[in-house]
C-alpha positions as CSV (number, residue, x, y, z in Angstrom):
1,M,0.4,90.1,70.2
2,K,0.5,91.8,66.8
3,K,-0.2,90.0,63.7
4,K,2.9,89.2,61.5
5,R,3.1,90.9,58.1
6,I,3.7,89.1,55.3
7,L,5.3,89.9,52.5
8,Y,6.0,87.1,49.9
9,V,8.1,87.6,47.0
10,D,10.2,86.9,43.9
11,A,12.5,86.9,40.3
12,T,12.1,86.3,36.7
13,V,14.8,86.6,34.7
14,T,12.6,86.5,30.8
15,N,13.9,88.3,27.6
16,D,16.8,89.8,29.2
17,I,14.3,91.4,32.0
18,T,15.0,90.9,34.8
19,K,12.4,91.9,37.6
20,I,11.7,91.0,40.9
21,S,8.4,91.7,42.8
22,L,7.0,91.7,46.5
23,Y,3.5,91.3,47.6
24,D,2.2,93.0,51.1
25,I,-0.4,90.9,51.6
26,S,-1.7,92.8,54.9
27,N,-2.5,95.6,51.8
28,N,-3.0,94.0,49.0
29,L,-0.2,96.4,47.7
30,T,2.3,95.0,44.8
31,N,5.8,96.3,43.4
32,I,7.3,95.3,40.7
33,L,11.5,96.6,40.6
34,E,12.7,95.9,37.0
35,L,16.6,94.7,37.5
36,L,19.1,96.5,35.2
37,N,22.3,94.8,34.0
38,I,20.8,91.5,36.2
39,K,20.8,88.5,34.4
40,D,21.1,85.5,37.1
41,N,18.1,84.4,38.7
42,N,19.7,83.3,41.8
43,I,21.1,87.2,42.2
44,A,17.7,88.8,41.1
45,E,15.9,86.5,44.1
46,Q,18.6,87.4,46.5
47,Y,17.8,91.4,45.6
48,G,14.2,91.0,45.6
49,V,14.9,89.0,49.7
50,L,16.2,92.9,50.2
51,Y,14.1,94.7,48.6
52,A,11.2,93.3,51.1
53,I,13.8,94.2,53.9
54,L,14.3,97.6,53.0
55,Y,10.5,97.8,52.1
56,A,10.1,96.8,56.2
57,I,11.9,99.3,56.9
58,K,10.9,102.1,54.8
59,H,7.5,101.6,56.6
60,N,8.5,100.7,59.9
61,Y,6.8,97.8,59.9
62,L,7.9,95.4,62.8
63,N,6.9,91.7,63.5
64,C,8.1,91.0,59.2
65,H,8.3,88.0,58.1
66,I,9.6,88.0,54.3
67,L,8.3,84.4,52.2
68,S,10.5,83.5,48.8
69,D,11.0,80.5,46.8
70,N,14.0,80.8,46.5
71,L,16.7,78.7,49.1
72,H,19.3,80.0,48.2
73,A,18.3,84.2,48.5
74,I,16.6,83.1,52.0
75,Q,20.6,81.3,53.2
76,N,23.0,83.8,52.6
77,K,24.6,84.2,55.6
78,K,24.5,88.3,54.8
79,I,21.1,88.6,54.1
80,L,20.3,86.5,57.1
81,Q,22.1,88.8,59.4
82,Y,21.0,91.9,57.7
83,A,17.1,90.9,58.1
84,K,17.8,89.5,61.5
85,D,19.3,93.3,62.8
86,N,16.4,94.8,61.6
87,K,13.9,92.4,63.0
88,V,12.8,90.6,59.6
89,S,12.7,87.2,60.0
90,L,13.1,84.8,56.4
91,S,11.2,81.8,55.3
92,W,11.5,79.4,52.3
93,I,8.3,78.1,50.1
94,P,7.7,75.8,47.8
95,R,7.2,77.7,44.3
96,E,3.4,76.4,44.0
97,I,2.6,79.2,46.8
98,N,4.9,82.0,45.8
99,I,1.9,81.6,43.2
100,V,1.2,85.9,43.3
101,A,4.0,86.9,43.5
102,D,5.7,84.3,41.2
103,K,2.3,85.9,38.6
104,I,3.2,89.4,39.7
105,T,6.5,89.4,38.3
106,K,5.2,88.8,34.6
107,L,3.5,92.8,35.1
108,D,4.9,95.6,34.3
109,P,7.4,97.5,36.6
110,T,5.4,100.1,39.4
111,V,8.1,101.2,40.9
112,K,10.2,104.2,39.4
113,V,14.4,103.6,38.9
114,K,15.3,105.7,41.1
115,E,14.4,103.1,43.2
116,W,16.7,100.4,41.5
117,Y,19.7,102.8,41.8
118,I,19.1,102.3,45.9
119,L,18.2,99.3,45.8
120,N,22.1,98.4,44.0
121,A,23.6,100.8,46.2
122,F,22.1,98.9,49.1
123,Y,22.9,95.1,47.0
124,R,27.1,96.0,47.1
125,L,27.3,97.7,50.6
126,I,25.7,94.4,51.6
127,L,26.4,91.3,49.4
128,E,29.8,92.5,47.8
């Protein structure tokens, strides 16, 4: 059986700047994306989980598992259904285990702003 690909996600809102981070442990890849006009951390965390699902789909990663320290985001029924439809599983982890993704959110964005517009469109289609 193929090993699960693990993705850690996190979000932060500091000084009116909101960012999400994704850490793909399998290839030590990090993505940091600034979210425009989002000031609520729970909403940012939902964007983070959705971004990780889209990342898995984009790269055709089957058997992918997303870990988040935000219970609200991974228990969202629409996010859960979207993940299930795309063969992605979600789990909550304690904040102290999500250290890498948390530290990454403090760094400068690595993903171009056009990715924000794509992610925002998916968020609105799926969650609103």
